[in-house]
Residue frames relative to the residue before (quaternion, step in Angstrom):
aa qw qx qy qz dx dy dz
X 1.0000 0.0000 0.0000 0.0000 0.00 0.00 0.00
X 0.2902 -0.7670 0.5500 0.1580 3.57 -0.74 1.07
X 0.2436 -0.7671 0.5800 0.1257 3.53 -0.93 0.93
X 0.4169 -0.6628 0.5507 0.2891 3.55 -1.08 0.68
X 0.6713 -0.4906 0.3574 0.4254 3.56 -1.24 0.32
X 0.6551 0.5189 -0.3169 0.4486 3.58 0.96 -0.83
X 0.6847 0.4718 -0.3062 0.4636 3.60 0.88 -0.84
X 0.6142 0.5215 -0.3558 0.4734 3.61 1.07 -0.62
X 0.6388 0.5235 -0.3241 0.4613 3.58 1.01 -0.81
X 0.6718 0.4856 -0.2974 0.4738 3.58 0.90 -0.93
X 0.6373 0.5221 -0.3319 0.4595 3.57 1.00 -0.81
X 0.6539 0.5153 -0.3285 0.4460 3.59 0.97 -0.78
X 0.6305 0.5392 -0.3451 0.4390 3.62 1.06 -0.58
X 0.6516 0.5374 -0.3313 0.4205 3.59 1.01 -0.68
X 0.5900 0.5878 -0.3743 0.4078 3.60 1.19 -0.30
X 0.6654 0.4851 -0.3003 0.4813 3.59 1.23 -0.34
X 0.3920 -0.7268 0.5168 0.2259 3.55 -0.88 0.96
X 0.8086 0.0671 0.0068 0.5845 3.58 1.03 -0.76
X 0.6767 -0.4919 0.3694 0.4046 3.55 -1.30 0.35
X 0.6223 0.5507 -0.3398 0.4405 3.58 1.04 -0.74
X 0.6256 0.5230 -0.3366 0.4710 3.59 1.06 -0.69
X 0.6140 0.5380 -0.3296 0.4742 3.56 1.09 -0.76
X 0.6671 0.4870 -0.3028 0.4755 3.58 0.91 -0.88
X 0.6444 0.5348 -0.3205 0.4428 3.59 0.95 -0.86
X 0.6158 0.5536 -0.3530 0.4355 3.59 1.09 -0.59
X 0.6709 0.4844 -0.2831 0.4849 3.59 1.22 -0.45
X 0.5809 0.5740 -0.3692 0.4436 3.59 1.27 -0.29
X 0.2711 -0.7750 0.5530 0.1419 3.58 -0.89 0.99
X 0.6460 -0.5032 0.3865 0.4243 3.60 -1.22 0.26
X 0.6151 0.5426 -0.3487 0.4534 3.60 1.08 -0.62
X 0.6019 0.5463 -0.3471 0.4678 3.58 1.07 -0.73
X 0.6937 0.4771 -0.2730 0.4653 3.57 0.93 -0.93
X 0.5766 0.5713 -0.3754 0.4475 3.58 1.19 -0.43
X 0.7638 0.3730 -0.1917 0.4906 3.56 0.96 -0.91
X 0.8037 0.2190 -0.0896 0.5460 3.59 1.04 -0.70
X 0.5302 -0.5587 0.5103 0.3825 3.53 -1.30 0.30
X 0.6929 -0.5124 0.3186 0.3946 3.53 -1.22 0.55
X 0.6657 0.5140 -0.3098 0.4434 3.59 0.89 -0.91
X 0.6702 0.4816 -0.3040 0.4759 3.60 0.94 -0.82
X 0.6342 0.5195 -0.3300 0.4680 3.58 0.97 -0.78
X 0.6374 0.5218 -0.3137 0.4723 3.57 1.03 -0.81
X 0.6495 0.5134 -0.3137 0.4650 3.62 0.98 -0.84
X 0.6315 0.5277 -0.3365 0.4577 3.60 0.99 -0.78
X 0.6445 0.5005 -0.3143 0.4851 3.56 0.99 -0.80
X 0.6661 0.5263 -0.3035 0.4326 3.58 0.88 -0.97
X 0.7219 0.4291 -0.2437 0.4850 3.59 1.02 -0.74
X 0.6049 -0.6342 0.3311 0.3496 3.57 1.25 0.27
X 0.4343 0.7081 -0.4652 0.3059 3.61 1.16 0.27
X 0.7113 0.4017 -0.2513 0.5192 3.59 1.22 -0.21
X 0.7404 -0.3251 0.2089 0.5500 3.59 1.20 0.32
X 0.7159 -0.4348 0.3283 0.4366 3.53 -1.34 -0.10
X 0.0191 0.7860 -0.6134 0.0748 3.53 -0.85 1.08
X 0.5002 -0.6465 0.4891 0.3044 3.55 -1.08 0.74
X 0.4579 -0.6299 0.5399 0.3195 3.54 -1.16 0.59
X 0.6875 -0.4695 0.3404 0.4371 3.57 -1.24 0.28
X 0.6627 0.5081 -0.3055 0.4575 3.61 0.94 -0.89
X 0.6573 0.5029 -0.3093 0.4684 3.59 0.93 -0.90
X 0.6325 0.5390 -0.3226 0.4533 3.56 1.00 -0.86
X 0.6815 0.4901 -0.2934 0.4574 3.59 0.83 -0.99
X 0.6575 0.5139 -0.3103 0.4552 3.60 0.95 -0.88
X 0.7107 0.4575 -0.2669 0.4630 3.57 0.83 -0.98
X 0.6222 0.5254 -0.3463 0.4657 3.57 1.06 -0.67
X 0.6482 0.5076 -0.3153 0.4720 3.59 0.96 -0.86
X 0.6501 0.5073 -0.3161 0.4691 3.59 0.98 -0.80
X 0.6535 0.5098 -0.3117 0.4646 3.59 0.98 -0.80
X 0.6556 0.4990 -0.3114 0.4734 3.58 0.98 -0.81
X 0.6408 0.5116 -0.3241 0.4718 3.59 1.03 -0.76
X 0.6461 0.5142 -0.3196 0.4647 3.59 1.01 -0.80
X 0.6505 0.5046 -0.3143 0.4727 3.59 0.98 -0.80
X 0.6473 0.5137 -0.3187 0.4644 3.57 1.00 -0.81
X 0.6568 0.5021 -0.3104 0.4692 3.58 0.97 -0.84
X 0.6492 0.5149 -0.3180 0.4608 3.57 1.02 -0.80
X 0.6853 0.4695 -0.2983 0.4701 3.58 0.92 -0.80
X 0.6194 0.5541 -0.3455 0.4358 3.61 1.11 -0.60
X 0.5909 0.5797 -0.3822 0.4107 3.60 1.11 -0.52
X 0.6422 0.5222 -0.3291 0.4545 3.59 1.13 -0.54
X 0.7661 0.3088 -0.1622 0.5399 3.57 1.15 -0.56
X 0.2476 0.7925 -0.5172 0.2076 3.55 1.10 0.65
X 0.3022 -0.7935 0.5064 0.1503 3.58 -0.61 1.13
X 0.5744 0.5983 -0.3944 0.3957 3.59 1.20 -0.05
X 0.4922 0.6415 -0.4479 0.3816 3.61 1.21 -0.08
X 0.5134 -0.6413 0.4584 0.3391 3.57 -1.01 0.69
X 0.1346 -0.7806 0.6088 0.0437 3.54 -1.01 0.88
X 0.3290 -0.7180 0.5753 0.2125 3.54 -0.93 0.91
X 0.3539 -0.7554 0.5170 0.1918 3.54 -0.66 1.12
X 0.5405 -0.6301 0.4545 0.3228 3.55 -1.07 0.75
X 0.6994 0.4688 -0.2689 0.4677 3.57 1.11 -0.62
X 0.4468 0.7157 -0.4464 0.2980 3.59 1.26 -0.13
X 0.8514 0.1562 -0.1396 0.4808 3.54 -0.92 0.99
X 0.5777 0.5807 -0.3818 0.4282 3.57 1.24 0.12
X 0.3004 -0.7226 0.5927 0.1904 3.54 -1.08 0.76
X 0.1059 -0.8292 0.5488 0.0051 3.53 -0.28 1.32
X 0.2138 -0.7951 0.5596 0.0948 3.54 -0.88 1.01
X 0.6461 0.5211 -0.3114 0.4627 3.57 1.12 -0.63
X 0.5105 -0.6691 0.4490 0.3003 3.62 -0.88 0.94
X 0.6276 0.5399 -0.3391 0.4468 3.57 1.01 -0.76
X 0.6816 0.4753 -0.2873 0.4763 3.60 0.89 -0.89
X 0.6070 0.5381 -0.3514 0.4674 3.59 1.10 -0.65
X 0.6542 0.5089 -0.3090 0.4664 3.59 0.96 -0.87
X 0.6382 0.5127 -0.3250 0.4735 3.59 1.01 -0.76
X 0.6526 0.5249 -0.3093 0.4504 3.57 0.94 -0.90
X 0.6379 0.5315 -0.3257 0.4523 3.59 1.02 -0.77
X 0.7385 0.4156 -0.2188 0.4837 3.58 1.05 -0.74
X 0.4747 0.7260 -0.4225 0.2628 3.60 1.20 -0.39
X 0.6827 0.4873 -0.3028 0.4526 3.60 0.78 -0.95
X 0.6675 0.4994 -0.3029 0.4618 3.58 0.92 -0.90
X 0.6546 0.5014 -0.3151 0.4699 3.59 1.01 -0.73
X 0.6895 0.4815 -0.2873 0.4584 3.59 0.87 -0.89
X 0.7068 0.4550 -0.2711 0.4689 3.60 1.00 -0.73
X 0.5191 -0.6540 0.4096 0.3674 3.58 1.23 -0.28
X 0.4495 0.6936 -0.4535 0.3334 3.57 1.24 0.06
X 0.7742 0.1385 -0.0787 0.6126 3.57 1.10 -0.69
X 0.1132 0.8107 -0.5630 0.1139 3.55 -0.30 1.26
X 0.6275 0.5461 -0.3275 0.4481 3.56 1.24 -0.27
X 0.2565 -0.7919 0.5396 0.1258 3.56 -0.68 1.09
X 0.4855 0.6964 -0.4206 0.3199 3.59 1.26 0.05
X 0.6313 0.5279 -0.3458 0.4508 3.59 1.14 -0.46
X 0.3128 -0.7388 0.5685 0.1822 3.54 -1.00 0.82
X 0.1288 -0.7854 0.6041 0.0404 3.54 -0.74 1.10
X 0.3114 -0.7422 0.5597 0.1973 3.54 -0.90 0.86
X 0.2523 -0.7553 0.5899 0.1338 3.52 -1.04 0.83
X 0.2516 -0.7624 0.5755 0.1558 3.56 -0.70 1.05
X 0.3382 -0.7696 0.5116 0.1777 3.54 -0.94 0.86
């Protein structure tokens, strides 16, 4: 799957837990040789090492990237897609199988996911 430059950029932002981690990714070992970590981080933050997102821009873009990833993953588990039921078109004679067939659609769609309720089966 080919990623566009924008999606690669957004994906790279989601790997950082905090803005400081993002700044630390821009700090080189040579920077740490000459400066303490905090000073090297400040130099990066103020743009002395190239273009860097501000804290606000970072938070906004990270939130947008996470929302895009969540939306993309939700398309794979979309419950509005039609589902062919296993019991469809079957003539069931056993009461247990009839009870399962009655609950199949609700279970697959997520309407009934709690097994704590007791349902009575009429014979």
